[in-house]
C-alpha positions in Angstrom: -4.2 22.5 -13.3 -2.1 19.4 -13.6 -3.4 19.0 -17.2 -1.8 22.3 -18.3 1.5 21.6 -16.7 1.7 18.1 -18.3 0.9 19.6 -21.7 3.8 22.1 -21.2 6.1 19.3 -20.0 5.3 17.1 -23.0 5.9 20.0 -25.4 9.1 20.9 -23.7 10.4 17.3 -23.9 9.8 17.2 -27.6 11.9 20.3 -28.0 14.7 19.2 -25.6 16.1 15.7 -25.0 17.4 16.8 -21.6 14.7 16.8 -18.9 16.5 19.5 -16.9 16.6 21.8 -19.9 13.0 21.0 -20.6 11.9 21.9 -17.1 14.0 25.1 -17.2 12.2 26.1 -20.4 8.9 26.0 -18.5 9.9 27.7 -15.2 12.1 30.4 -16.8 9.4 31.6 -19.2 7.0 34.0 -17.4 4.2 33.3 -19.9 4.4 29.5 -19.2 4.6 29.9 -15.5 1.6 32.2 -15.5 -0.4 29.4 -17.2 0.0 26.8 -14.5 1.0 28.5 -11.2 -2.4 30.2 -10.5 -4.1 26.8 -10.9 -1.9 24.8 -8.5 -3.8 23.0 -5.8 -7.0 22.8 -7.7 -6.8 19.1 -8.3 -7.4 17.1 -11.4 -5.9 13.9 -12.7 -4.0 13.4 -15.9 -3.2 10.1 -17.5 0.5 9.4 -17.8 2.9 6.6 -17.8 5.0 5.5 -14.8 8.2 6.5 -16.7 6.9 9.9 -17.6 5.9 10.7 -14.0 9.2 9.4 -12.7 11.1 11.6 -15.1 9.1 14.7 -14.1 9.6 14.3 -10.4 13.3 13.2 -10.6 
């Protein structure tokens, strides 16, 4: 679910000022990837700012 991935992203960004390191901390941790990967494609909307979304997809 997008909500879970955004929650992981926001927590990772608090821990790391570098977006690349924050993303790596999510995708390189098997427990974290197991939280969001099985739920991909199931839809759902999450409120976010334009800046946050641009940073995540960049």
